A tleap script that builds the chain and sets N, CA, C and O, in Angstrom:
source leaprc.protein.ff14SB
mol = sequence {
  NMET PRO ASP VAL TYR VAL GLY VAL GLY ALA
  ARG ARG GLY VAL SER ALA ASP GLU VAL LEU
  ALA LEU ILE GLY ARG ALA LEU ARG GLU ALA
  GLY GLY ALA THR ALA VAL VAL ALA LEU ALA
  THR VAL ASP ALA LYS ALA ASP GLU PRO GLY
  ILE VAL ALA ALA ALA ARG HIE LEU GLY VAL
  PRO LEU LEU ALA TYR PRO ALA ALA ALA LEU
  ALA ALA ARG PRO GLY PRO GLY ARG PRO SER
  PRO ALA ALA LEU ALA ALA VAL GLY VAL PRO
  GLY VAL ALA GLU ALA ALA ALA LEU ALA ALA
  ALA GLY GLN GLY ALA VAL LEU LEU VAL GLY
  LYS ARG THR SER PRO ARG ALA THR CYS ALA
  VAL ALA ARG CARG
}
set mol.1.N position { 16.483 8.183 -19.103 }
set mol.1.CA position { 15.181 7.761 -18.580 }
set mol.1.C position { 14.898 8.549 -17.300 }
set mol.1.O position { 15.766 8.637 -16.432 }
set mol.2.N position { 13.721 9.113 -17.170 }
set mol.2.CA position { 13.379 9.875 -15.966 }
set mol.2.C position { 13.220 8.962 -14.756 }
set mol.2.O position { 13.126 7.741 -14.878 }
set mol.3.N position { 13.195 9.591 -13.592 }
set mol.3.CA position { 12.938 8.850 -12.364 }
set mol.3.C position { 11.571 8.189 -12.447 }
set mol.3.O position { 10.631 8.752 -13.008 }
set mol.4.N position { 11.467 6.984 -11.883 }
set mol.4.CA position { 10.209 6.249 -11.957 }
set mol.4.C position { 9.755 5.805 -10.572 }
set mol.4.O position { 10.541 5.715 -9.628 }
set mol.5.N position { 8.477 5.535 -10.490 }
set mol.5.CA position { 7.825 5.048 -9.280 }
set mol.5.C position { 7.222 3.698 -9.615 }
set mol.5.O position { 6.577 3.542 -10.652 }
set mol.6.N position { 7.426 2.727 -8.749 }
set mol.6.CA position { 6.957 1.376 -9.018 }
set mol.6.C position { 5.847 1.028 -8.026 }
set mol.6.O position { 6.058 1.043 -6.813 }
set mol.7.N position { 4.682 0.720 -8.549 }
set mol.7.CA position { 3.575 0.241 -7.731 }
set mol.7.C position { 3.665 -1.268 -7.624 }
set mol.7.O position { 3.948 -1.952 -8.607 }
set mol.8.N position { 3.421 -1.790 -6.418 }
set mol.8.CA position { 3.538 -3.226 -6.180 }
set mol.8.C position { 2.319 -3.728 -5.410 }
set mol.8.O position { 1.902 -3.134 -4.416 }
set mol.9.N position { 1.767 -4.822 -5.889 }
set mol.9.CA position { 0.733 -5.544 -5.167 }
set mol.9.C position { 1.227 -6.966 -4.993 }
set mol.9.O position { 2.036 -7.444 -5.789 }
set mol.10.N position { 0.751 -7.649 -3.960 }
set mol.10.CA position { 1.254 -9.016 -3.740 }
set mol.10.C position { 0.321 -9.808 -2.845 }
set mol.10.O position { -0.447 -9.261 -2.053 }
set mol.11.N position { 0.420 -11.096 -3.003 }
set mol.11.CA position { -0.254 -12.007 -2.078 }
set mol.11.C position { 0.629 -12.150 -0.844 }
set mol.11.O position { 1.844 -11.961 -0.906 }
set mol.12.N position { 0.010 -12.481 0.253 }
set mol.12.CA position { 0.764 -12.715 1.487 }
set mol.12.C position { 1.811 -13.792 1.248 }
set mol.12.O position { 1.553 -14.791 0.578 }
set mol.13.N position { 2.991 -13.574 1.804 }
set mol.13.CA position { 4.046 -14.556 1.702 }
set mol.13.C position { 4.915 -14.440 0.471 }
set mol.13.O position { 5.787 -15.283 0.262 }
set mol.14.N position { 4.709 -13.418 -0.359 }
set mol.14.CA position { 5.548 -13.246 -1.540 }
set mol.14.C position { 6.991 -13.026 -1.088 }
set mol.14.O position { 7.234 -12.397 -0.058 }
set mol.15.N position { 7.935 -13.539 -1.852 }
set mol.15.CA position { 9.344 -13.353 -1.505 }
set mol.15.C position { 9.876 -12.058 -2.116 }
set mol.15.O position { 9.378 -11.580 -3.136 }
set mol.16.N position { 10.891 -11.509 -1.472 }
set mol.16.CA position { 11.544 -10.329 -2.022 }
set mol.16.C position { 12.149 -10.648 -3.385 }
set mol.16.O position { 12.132 -9.805 -4.282 }
set mol.17.N position { 12.681 -11.852 -3.549 }
set mol.17.CA position { 13.271 -12.240 -4.831 }
set mol.17.C position { 12.240 -12.179 -5.950 }
set mol.17.O position { 12.548 -11.718 -7.049 }
set mol.18.N position { 11.018 -12.641 -5.682 }
set mol.18.CA position { 9.981 -12.603 -6.709 }
set mol.18.C position { 9.606 -11.161 -7.037 }
set mol.18.O position { 9.444 -10.810 -8.206 }
set mol.19.N position { 9.470 -10.334 -6.015 }
set mol.19.CA position { 9.123 -8.928 -6.241 }
set mol.19.C position { 10.227 -8.237 -7.037 }
set mol.19.O position { 9.942 -7.511 -7.989 }
set mol.20.N position { 11.480 -8.457 -6.656 }
set mol.20.CA position { 12.599 -7.820 -7.345 }
set mol.20.C position { 12.734 -8.290 -8.795 }
set mol.20.O position { 13.041 -7.490 -9.678 }
set mol.21.N position { 12.508 -9.571 -9.040 }
set mol.21.CA position { 12.580 -10.081 -10.411 }
set mol.21.C position { 11.493 -9.449 -11.272 }
set mol.21.O position { 11.743 -9.084 -12.421 }
set mol.22.N position { 10.291 -9.318 -10.722 }
set mol.22.CA position { 9.188 -8.707 -11.464 }
set mol.22.C position { 9.475 -7.230 -11.739 }
set mol.22.O position { 9.239 -6.743 -12.845 }
set mol.23.N position { 9.982 -6.528 -10.738 }
set mol.23.CA position { 10.336 -5.115 -10.922 }
set mol.23.C position { 11.417 -4.986 -11.993 }
set mol.23.O position { 11.335 -4.110 -12.854 }
set mol.24.N position { 12.416 -5.845 -11.945 }
set mol.24.CA position { 13.483 -5.802 -12.948 }
set mol.24.C position { 12.944 -5.972 -14.356 }
set mol.24.O position { 13.355 -5.266 -15.277 }
set mol.25.N position { 12.029 -6.905 -14.517 }
set mol.25.CA position { 11.418 -7.129 -15.833 }
set mol.25.C position { 10.654 -5.890 -16.292 }
set mol.25.O position { 10.766 -5.480 -17.448 }
set mol.26.N position { 9.876 -5.293 -15.388 }
set mol.26.CA position { 9.094 -4.102 -15.739 }
set mol.26.C position { 10.007 -2.924 -16.074 }
set mol.26.O position { 9.718 -2.158 -16.993 }
set mol.27.N position { 11.096 -2.778 -15.340 }
set mol.27.CA position { 12.029 -1.680 -15.620 }
set mol.27.C position { 12.696 -1.851 -16.984 }
set mol.27.O position { 12.921 -0.871 -17.694 }
set mol.28.N position { 13.008 -3.079 -17.346 }
set mol.28.CA position { 13.569 -3.323 -18.678 }
set mol.28.C position { 12.557 -2.925 -19.751 }
set mol.28.O position { 12.927 -2.345 -20.772 }
set mol.29.N position { 11.281 -3.237 -19.521 }
set mol.29.CA position { 10.233 -2.854 -20.469 }
set mol.29.C position { 10.057 -1.335 -20.540 }
set mol.29.O position { 9.617 -0.795 -21.555 }
set mol.30.N position { 10.410 -0.659 -19.445 }
set mol.30.CA position { 10.294 0.800 -19.393 }
set mol.30.C position { 11.505 1.481 -20.027 }
set mol.30.O position { 11.645 2.701 -19.940 }
set mol.31.N position { 12.367 0.711 -20.655 }
set mol.31.CA position { 13.527 1.306 -21.311 }
set mol.31.C position { 14.786 1.246 -20.478 }
set mol.31.O position { 15.733 1.996 -20.721 }
set mol.32.N position { 14.806 0.357 -19.493 }
set mol.32.CA position { 16.006 0.202 -18.681 }
set mol.32.C position { 16.130 1.209 -17.569 }
set mol.32.O position { 17.237 1.471 -17.098 }
set mol.33.N position { 15.028 1.782 -17.135 }
set mol.33.CA position { 15.066 2.755 -16.049 }
set mol.33.C position { 15.727 2.151 -14.824 }
set mol.33.O position { 15.406 1.032 -14.424 }
set mol.34.N position { 16.639 2.886 -14.238 }
set mol.34.CA position { 17.280 2.407 -13.013 }
set mol.34.C position { 17.077 3.367 -11.855 }
set mol.34.O position { 17.409 3.036 -10.717 }
set mol.35.N position { 16.543 4.542 -12.119 }
set mol.35.CA position { 16.357 5.546 -11.083 }
set mol.35.C position { 14.982 5.404 -10.440 }
set mol.35.O position { 14.101 6.238 -10.649 }
set mol.36.N position { 14.807 4.345 -9.661 }
set mol.36.CA position { 13.545 4.143 -8.951 }
set mol.36.C position { 13.528 5.072 -7.746 }
set mol.36.O position { 14.434 5.033 -6.915 }
set mol.37.N position { 12.503 5.904 -7.652 }
set mol.37.CA position { 12.374 6.858 -6.559 }
set mol.37.C position { 11.749 6.197 -5.337 }
set mol.37.O position { 12.173 6.441 -4.208 }
set mol.38.N position { 10.742 5.362 -5.566 }
set mol.38.CA position { 10.027 4.731 -4.459 }
set mol.38.C position { 9.219 3.549 -4.962 }
set mol.38.O position { 8.867 3.472 -6.140 }
set mol.39.N position { 8.930 2.629 -4.048 }
set mol.39.CA position { 7.925 1.603 -4.280 }
set mol.39.C position { 6.668 2.089 -3.597 }
set mol.39.O position { 6.736 2.803 -2.597 }
set mol.40.N position { 5.523 1.708 -4.130 }
set mol.40.CA position { 4.247 2.130 -3.551 }
set mol.40.C position { 3.290 0.952 -3.553 }
set mol.40.O position { 3.316 0.103 -4.444 }
set mol.41.N position { 2.441 0.923 -2.527 }
set mol.41.CA position { 1.470 -0.156 -2.403 }
set mol.41.C position { 0.271 0.337 -1.597 }
set mol.41.O position { 0.233 1.486 -1.158 }
set mol.42.N position { -0.681 -0.527 -1.415 }
set mol.42.CA position { -1.837 -0.231 -0.576 }
set mol.42.C position { -1.428 -0.418 0.878 }
set mol.42.O position { -0.594 -1.270 1.184 }
set mol.43.N position { -2.009 0.374 1.776 }
set mol.43.CA position { -1.588 0.321 3.180 }
set mol.43.C position { -1.728 -1.066 3.815 }
set mol.43.O position { -0.981 -1.398 4.735 }
set mol.44.N position { -2.660 -1.866 3.342 }
set mol.44.CA position { -2.842 -3.213 3.884 }
set mol.44.C position { -1.650 -4.121 3.588 }
set mol.44.O position { -1.493 -5.160 4.229 }
set mol.45.N position { -0.816 -3.745 2.631 }
set mol.45.CA position { 0.363 -4.551 2.259 }
set mol.45.C position { 1.675 -3.891 2.681 }
set mol.45.O position { 2.749 -4.399 2.357 }
set mol.46.N position { 1.606 -2.781 3.389 }
set mol.46.CA position { 2.805 -2.030 3.751 }
set mol.46.C position { 3.738 -2.792 4.685 }
set mol.46.O position { 4.915 -2.450 4.803 }
set mol.47.N position { 3.221 -3.820 5.347 }
set mol.47.CA position { 4.062 -4.611 6.251 }
set mol.47.C position { 4.415 -5.974 5.658 }
set mol.47.O position { 4.984 -6.819 6.349 }
set mol.48.N position { 4.086 -6.192 4.393 }
set mol.48.CA position { 4.379 -7.472 3.747 }
set mol.48.C position { 5.901 -7.613 3.627 }
set mol.48.O position { 6.537 -6.815 2.939 }
set mol.49.N position { 6.494 -8.619 4.289 }
set mol.49.CA position { 7.953 -8.728 4.331 }
set mol.49.C position { 8.639 -8.722 2.970 }
set mol.49.O position { 9.700 -8.112 2.832 }
set mol.50.N position { 8.076 -9.374 1.970 }
set mol.50.CA position { 8.710 -9.403 0.651 }
set mol.50.C position { 8.750 -8.038 -0.009 }
set mol.50.O position { 9.721 -7.702 -0.686 }
set mol.51.N position { 7.705 -7.250 0.181 }
set mol.51.CA position { 7.666 -5.899 -0.390 }
set mol.51.C position { 8.608 -4.987 0.379 }
set mol.51.O position { 9.350 -4.208 -0.219 }
set mol.52.N position { 8.582 -5.082 1.704 }
set mol.52.CA position { 9.468 -4.267 2.544 }
set mol.52.C position { 10.930 -4.561 2.209 }
set mol.52.O position { 11.737 -3.642 2.069 }
set mol.53.N position { 11.262 -5.830 2.083 }
set mol.53.CA position { 12.646 -6.216 1.768 }
set mol.53.C position { 13.054 -5.754 0.373 }
set mol.53.O position { 14.206 -5.374 0.163 }
set mol.54.N position { 12.128 -5.781 -0.578 }
set mol.54.CA position { 12.442 -5.308 -1.935 }
set mol.54.C position { 12.769 -3.816 -1.912 }
set mol.54.O position { 13.733 -3.387 -2.546 }
set mol.55.N position { 11.982 -3.028 -1.195 }
set mol.55.CA position { 12.256 -1.591 -1.083 }
set mol.55.C position { 13.608 -1.365 -0.416 }
set mol.55.O position { 14.391 -0.524 -0.858 }
set mol.56.N position { 13.872 -2.104 0.629 }
set mol.56.CA position { 15.156 -1.981 1.327 }
set mol.56.C position { 16.309 -2.331 0.379 }
set mol.56.O position { 17.315 -1.623 0.334 }
set mol.57.N position { 16.162 -3.409 -0.366 }
set mol.57.CA position { 17.203 -3.832 -1.317 }
set mol.57.C position { 17.466 -2.744 -2.364 }
set mol.57.O position { 18.616 -2.501 -2.730 }
set mol.58.N position { 16.418 -2.098 -2.840 }
set mol.58.CA position { 16.559 -1.038 -3.832 }
set mol.58.C position { 17.008 0.287 -3.220 }
set mol.58.O position { 17.396 1.210 -3.935 }
set mol.59.N position { 16.950 0.373 -1.882 }
set mol.59.CA position { 17.349 1.594 -1.200 }
set mol.59.C position { 16.381 2.743 -1.388 }
set mol.59.O position { 16.781 3.906 -1.446 }
set mol.60.N position { 15.081 2.401 -1.484 }
set mol.60.CA position { 14.058 3.423 -1.701 }
set mol.60.C position { 12.963 3.297 -0.641 }
set mol.60.O position { 12.789 2.233 -0.048 }
set mol.61.N position { 12.233 4.376 -0.406 }
set mol.61.CA position { 11.124 4.292 0.542 }
set mol.61.C position { 9.973 3.455 -0.007 }
set mol.61.O position { 9.801 3.316 -1.218 }
set mol.62.N position { 9.198 2.908 0.910 }
set mol.62.CA position { 7.960 2.212 0.564 }
set mol.62.C position { 6.813 3.128 0.963 }
set mol.62.O position { 6.598 3.385 2.147 }
set mol.63.N position { 6.083 3.616 -0.020 }
set mol.63.CA position { 4.944 4.497 0.223 }
set mol.63.C position { 3.684 3.653 0.272 }
set mol.63.O position { 3.500 2.748 -0.542 }
set mol.64.N position { 2.819 3.952 1.229 }
set mol.64.CA position { 1.575 3.195 1.378 }
set mol.64.C position { 0.391 4.149 1.307 }
set mol.64.O position { 0.389 5.216 1.920 }
set mol.65.N position { -0.619 3.735 0.541 }
set mol.65.CA position { -1.806 4.556 0.339 }
set mol.65.C position { -3.040 3.814 0.814 }
set mol.65.O position { -3.130 2.596 0.659 }
set mol.66.N position { -4.001 4.538 1.395 }
set mol.66.CA position { -5.257 3.900 1.797 }
set mol.66.C position { -5.981 3.332 0.575 }
set mol.66.O position { -5.875 3.863 -0.530 }
set mol.67.N position { -6.709 2.257 0.797 }
set mol.67.CA position { -7.448 1.614 -0.290 }
set mol.67.C position { -8.376 2.594 -0.996 }
set mol.67.O position { -8.495 2.560 -2.221 }
set mol.68.N position { -9.028 3.460 -0.241 }
set mol.68.CA position { -9.959 4.416 -0.851 }
set mol.68.C position { -9.242 5.361 -1.811 }
set mol.68.O position { -9.788 5.712 -2.857 }
set mol.69.N position { -8.025 5.773 -1.463 }
set mol.69.CA position { -7.266 6.666 -2.341 }
set mol.69.C position { -6.886 5.958 -3.638 }
set mol.69.O position { -6.928 6.557 -4.713 }
set mol.70.N position { -6.518 4.684 -3.536 }
set mol.70.CA position { -6.150 3.936 -4.741 }
set mol.70.C position { -7.380 3.605 -5.575 }
set mol.70.O position { -7.314 3.619 -6.804 }
set mol.71.N position { -8.490 3.311 -4.931 }
set mol.71.CA position { -9.716 2.994 -5.666 }
set mol.71.C position { -10.188 4.198 -6.482 }
set mol.71.O position { -10.827 4.039 -7.522 }
set mol.72.N position { -9.871 5.398 -6.004 }
set mol.72.CA position { -10.258 6.617 -6.714 }
set mol.72.C position { -9.335 6.912 -7.896 }
set mol.72.O position { -9.614 7.807 -8.693 }
set mol.73.N position { -8.237 6.161 -8.010 }
set mol.73.CA position { -7.248 6.389 -9.071 }
set mol.73.C position { -6.977 5.072 -9.809 }
set mol.73.O position { -5.848 4.583 -9.810 }
set mol.74.N position { -7.998 4.508 -10.428 }
set mol.74.CA position { -7.781 3.218 -11.080 }
set mol.74.C position { -6.867 3.341 -12.291 }
set mol.74.O position { -6.862 4.351 -12.995 }
set mol.75.N position { -6.106 2.298 -12.508 }
set mol.75.CA position { -5.255 2.251 -13.695 }
set mol.75.C position { -6.031 1.665 -14.855 }
set mol.75.O position { -7.175 1.241 -14.692 }
set mol.76.N position { -5.421 1.639 -16.018 }
set mol.76.CA position { -6.109 1.133 -17.201 }
set mol.76.C position { -6.171 -0.389 -17.296 }
set mol.76.O position { -6.893 -0.926 -18.137 }
set mol.77.N position { -5.421 -1.091 -16.441 }
set mol.77.CA position { -5.387 -2.550 -16.520 }
set mol.77.C position { -6.699 -3.197 -16.118 }
set mol.77.O position { -7.592 -2.546 -15.576 }
set mol.78.N position { -6.798 -4.477 -16.392 }
set mol.78.CA position { -8.004 -5.233 -16.068 }
set mol.78.C position { -8.167 -5.328 -14.552 }
set mol.78.O position { -7.207 -5.665 -13.859 }
set mol.79.N position { -9.345 -5.044 -14.024 }
set mol.79.CA position { -9.571 -5.151 -12.584 }
set mol.79.C position { -9.295 -6.569 -12.084 }
set mol.79.O position { -9.494 -7.553 -12.795 }
set mol.80.N position { -8.834 -6.637 -10.846 }
set mol.80.CA position { -8.502 -7.922 -10.238 }
set mol.80.C position { -9.505 -8.255 -9.141 }
set mol.80.O position { -9.535 -7.582 -8.111 }
set mol.81.N position { -10.329 -9.286 -9.344 }
set mol.81.CA position { -11.255 -9.690 -8.292 }
set mol.81.C position { -10.519 -10.078 -7.010 }
set mol.81.O position { -11.037 -9.865 -5.914 }
set mol.82.N position { -9.316 -10.646 -7.135 }
set mol.82.CA position { -8.548 -11.044 -5.945 }
set mol.82.C position { -8.135 -9.826 -5.136 }
set mol.82.O position { -8.254 -9.834 -3.911 }
set mol.83.N position { -7.651 -8.775 -5.798 }
set mol.83.CA position { -7.257 -7.558 -5.086 }
set mol.83.C position { -8.470 -6.889 -4.454 }
set mol.83.O position { -8.395 -6.398 -3.328 }
set mol.84.N position { -9.567 -6.868 -5.164 }
set mol.84.CA position { -10.781 -6.264 -4.629 }
set mol.84.C position { -11.234 -6.989 -3.367 }
set mol.84.O position { -11.603 -6.352 -2.380 }
set mol.85.N position { -11.205 -8.309 -3.399 }
set mol.85.CA position { -11.614 -9.094 -2.224 }
set mol.85.C position { -10.620 -8.949 -1.075 }
set mol.85.O position { -11.028 -8.867 0.083 }
set mol.86.N position { -9.335 -8.917 -1.374 }
set mol.86.CA position { -8.313 -8.905 -0.325 }
set mol.86.C position { -8.120 -7.543 0.325 }
set mol.86.O position { -7.997 -7.454 1.546 }
set mol.87.N position { -8.093 -6.474 -0.480 }
set mol.87.CA position { -7.759 -5.165 0.080 }
set mol.87.C position { -8.738 -4.057 -0.287 }
set mol.87.O position { -8.538 -2.906 0.103 }
set mol.88.N position { -9.799 -4.385 -1.035 }
set mol.88.CA position { -10.814 -3.400 -1.350 }
set mol.88.C position { -10.471 -2.461 -2.490 }
set mol.88.O position { -11.060 -1.387 -2.607 }
set mol.89.N position { -9.528 -2.851 -3.327 }
set mol.89.CA position { -9.105 -2.043 -4.475 }
set mol.89.C position { -9.148 -2.930 -5.712 }
set mol.89.O position { -8.678 -4.066 -5.660 }
set mol.90.N position { -9.697 -2.444 -6.823 }
set mol.90.CA position { -9.766 -3.293 -8.020 }
set mol.90.C position { -8.409 -3.577 -8.662 }
set mol.90.O position { -8.314 -4.417 -9.557 }
set mol.91.N position { -7.379 -2.897 -8.223 }
set mol.91.CA position { -6.026 -3.123 -8.712 }
set mol.91.C position { -5.066 -2.248 -7.939 }
set mol.91.O position { -5.304 -1.049 -7.791 }
set mol.92.N position { -3.985 -2.825 -7.444 }
set mol.92.CA position { -3.055 -2.091 -6.597 }
set mol.92.C position { -1.898 -1.488 -7.392 }
set mol.92.O position { -1.616 -0.299 -7.243 }
set mol.93.N position { -1.230 -2.265 -8.222 }
set mol.93.CA position { 0.038 -1.845 -8.819 }
set mol.93.C position { -0.062 -0.546 -9.620 }
set mol.93.O position { 0.689 0.394 -9.361 }
set mol.94.N position { -0.966 -0.482 -10.575 }
set mol.94.CA position { -1.073 0.702 -11.421 }
set mol.94.C position { -1.515 1.922 -10.620 }
set mol.94.O position { -0.947 3.004 -10.764 }
set mol.95.N position { -2.527 1.745 -9.778 }
set mol.95.CA position { -3.030 2.862 -8.985 }
set mol.95.C position { -1.961 3.378 -8.026 }
set mol.95.O position { -1.829 4.589 -7.849 }
set mol.96.N position { -1.198 2.483 -7.407 }
set mol.96.CA position { -0.144 2.898 -6.479 }
set mol.96.C position { 0.988 3.613 -7.211 }
set mol.96.O position { 1.500 4.619 -6.720 }
set mol.97.N position { 1.386 3.108 -8.378 }
set mol.97.CA position { 2.441 3.767 -9.151 }
set mol.97.C position { 2.017 5.178 -9.541 }
set mol.97.O position { 2.800 6.120 -9.418 }
set mol.98.N position { 0.784 5.325 -10.009 }
set mol.98.CA position { 0.278 6.638 -10.410 }
set mol.98.C position { 0.146 7.579 -9.215 }
set mol.98.O position { 0.463 8.764 -9.316 }
set mol.99.N position { -0.320 7.054 -8.090 }
set mol.99.CA position { -0.441 7.885 -6.887 }
set mol.99.C position { 0.930 8.380 -6.440 }
set mol.99.O position { 1.083 9.552 -6.095 }
set mol.100.N position { 1.918 7.507 -6.443 }
set mol.100.CA position { 3.258 7.890 -6.008 }
set mol.100.C position { 3.882 8.917 -6.939 }
set mol.100.O position { 4.557 9.841 -6.485 }
set mol.101.N position { 3.662 8.763 -8.234 }
set mol.101.CA position { 4.248 9.693 -9.203 }
set mol.101.C position { 3.580 11.062 -9.143 }
set mol.101.O position { 4.180 12.058 -9.547 }
set mol.102.N position { 2.351 11.125 -8.646 }
set mol.102.CA position { 1.683 12.399 -8.425 }
set mol.102.C position { 1.025 13.003 -9.648 }
set mol.102.O position { 0.793 12.337 -10.657 }
set mol.103.N position { 0.735 14.285 -9.523 }
set mol.103.CA position { 0.020 14.997 -10.580 }
set mol.103.C position { 0.806 14.936 -11.883 }
set mol.103.O position { 2.022 15.129 -11.901 }
set mol.104.N position { 0.103 14.667 -12.958 }
set mol.104.CA position { 0.739 14.574 -14.259 }
set mol.104.C position { 1.409 13.239 -14.517 }
set mol.104.O position { 2.167 13.098 -15.477 }
set mol.105.N position { 1.137 12.258 -13.669 }
set mol.105.CA position { 1.768 10.947 -13.808 }
set mol.105.C position { 1.366 10.270 -15.105 }
set mol.105.O position { 0.245 10.415 -15.592 }
set mol.106.N position { 2.326 9.518 -15.651 }
set mol.106.CA position { 2.115 8.748 -16.870 }
set mol.106.C position { 2.543 7.315 -16.578 }
set mol.106.O position { 3.616 7.073 -16.025 }
set mol.107.N position { 1.706 6.391 -16.952 }
set mol.107.CA position { 2.038 4.977 -16.767 }
set mol.107.C position { 2.970 4.545 -17.900 }
set mol.107.O position { 2.594 4.595 -19.071 }
set mol.108.N position { 4.174 4.126 -17.550 }
set mol.108.CA position { 5.144 3.656 -18.545 }
set mol.108.C position { 4.951 2.184 -18.854 }
set mol.108.O position { 5.034 1.758 -20.006 }
set mol.109.N position { 4.693 1.415 -17.808 }
set mol.109.CA position { 4.473 -0.028 -17.947 }
set mol.109.C position { 3.254 -0.373 -17.114 }
set mol.109.O position { 3.247 -0.171 -15.899 }
set mol.110.N position { 2.230 -0.890 -17.759 }
set mol.110.CA position { 1.028 -1.311 -17.052 }
set mol.110.C position { 1.288 -2.547 -16.210 }
set mol.110.O position { 2.412 -3.046 -16.140 }
set mol.111.N position { 0.265 -3.017 -15.592 }
set mol.111.CA position { 0.372 -4.146 -14.670 }
set mol.111.C position { 1.074 -5.340 -15.303 }
set mol.111.O position { 0.687 -5.825 -16.367 }
set mol.112.N position { 2.110 -5.794 -14.622 }
set mol.112.CA position { 2.809 -7.023 -14.976 }
set mol.112.C position { 2.648 -7.965 -13.798 }
set mol.112.O position { 2.579 -7.529 -12.648 }
set mol.113.N position { 2.589 -9.238 -14.081 }
set mol.113.CA position { 2.310 -10.191 -13.009 }
set mol.113.C position { 3.355 -11.292 -12.941 }
set mol.113.O position { 4.017 -11.627 -13.924 }
set mol.114.N position { 3.471 -11.835 -11.745 }
set mol.114.CA position { 4.209 -13.069 -11.484 }
set mol.114.C position { 3.233 -13.920 -10.674 }
set mol.114.O position { 2.115 -13.474 -10.419 }
set mol.115.N position { 3.610 -15.109 -10.268 }
set mol.115.CA position { 2.643 -15.929 -9.530 }
set mol.115.C position { 2.070 -15.282 -8.269 }
set mol.115.O position { 0.911 -15.532 -7.936 }
set mol.116.N position { 2.840 -14.464 -7.560 }
set mol.116.CA position { 2.359 -13.920 -6.296 }
set mol.116.C position { 2.441 -12.390 -6.199 }
set mol.116.O position { 2.226 -11.827 -5.126 }
set mol.117.N position { 2.752 -11.716 -7.318 }
set mol.117.CA position { 2.915 -10.260 -7.238 }
set mol.117.C position { 2.480 -9.585 -8.539 }
set mol.117.O position { 2.358 -10.220 -9.587 }
set mol.118.N position { 2.254 -8.287 -8.433 }
set mol.118.CA position { 2.008 -7.433 -9.592 }
set mol.118.C position { 2.864 -6.187 -9.426 }
set mol.118.O position { 3.206 -5.794 -8.311 }
set mol.119.N position { 3.201 -5.576 -10.550 }
set mol.119.CA position { 3.873 -4.273 -10.469 }
set mol.119.C position { 3.544 -3.467 -11.711 }
set mol.119.O position { 3.127 -4.010 -12.734 }
set mol.120.N position { 3.739 -2.166 -11.601 }
set mol.120.CA position { 3.556 -1.232 -12.702 }
set mol.120.C position { 4.537 -0.097 -12.487 }
set mol.120.O position { 4.980 0.143 -11.363 }
set mol.121.N position { 4.880 0.603 -13.561 }
set mol.121.CA position { 5.882 1.671 -13.490 }
set mol.121.C position { 5.276 2.964 -14.039 }
set mol.121.O position { 4.671 2.981 -15.111 }
set mol.122.N position { 5.453 4.045 -13.277 }
set mol.122.CA position { 4.955 5.359 -13.700 }
set mol.122.C position { 6.051 6.404 -13.524 }
set mol.122.O position { 7.009 6.208 -12.775 }
set mol.123.N position { 5.887 7.508 -14.228 }
set mol.123.CA position { 6.787 8.646 -14.054 }
set mol.123.C position { 5.944 9.909 -13.987 }
set mol.123.O position { 4.783 9.927 -14.397 }
set mol.124.N position { 6.547 10.950 -13.469 }
set mol.124.CA position { 5.882 12.232 -13.361 }
set mol.124.C position { 6.000 12.977 -14.658 }
set mol.124.O position { 5.499 14.095 -14.776 }
savepdb mol mol.pdb
quit
């Protein structure tokens, strides 16, 4: 399995355990990928303790992108009115994963959700 990039969106107060469990589920759906290169999110969530702790636990950098950059790179998933209202992006996880993976990125796992988080997995 190639290296993957995980996009993460979350509500304030999400726990690292919830983020990690969701990422684990998405990675299993991606074929058991374990080589996570980075987590990515919108800059408004870059200081969210649960996301920061999840990146630290995985030993990967947390990349943050401006809302405008993510809005210009929408993923195929259903737009989220909550994300649009909270951070100005119709969806964080897919757009962040694709942005982190860069040119030629392919979405391996579209938006997956838990009660307080979303994630998606992309590769270059």
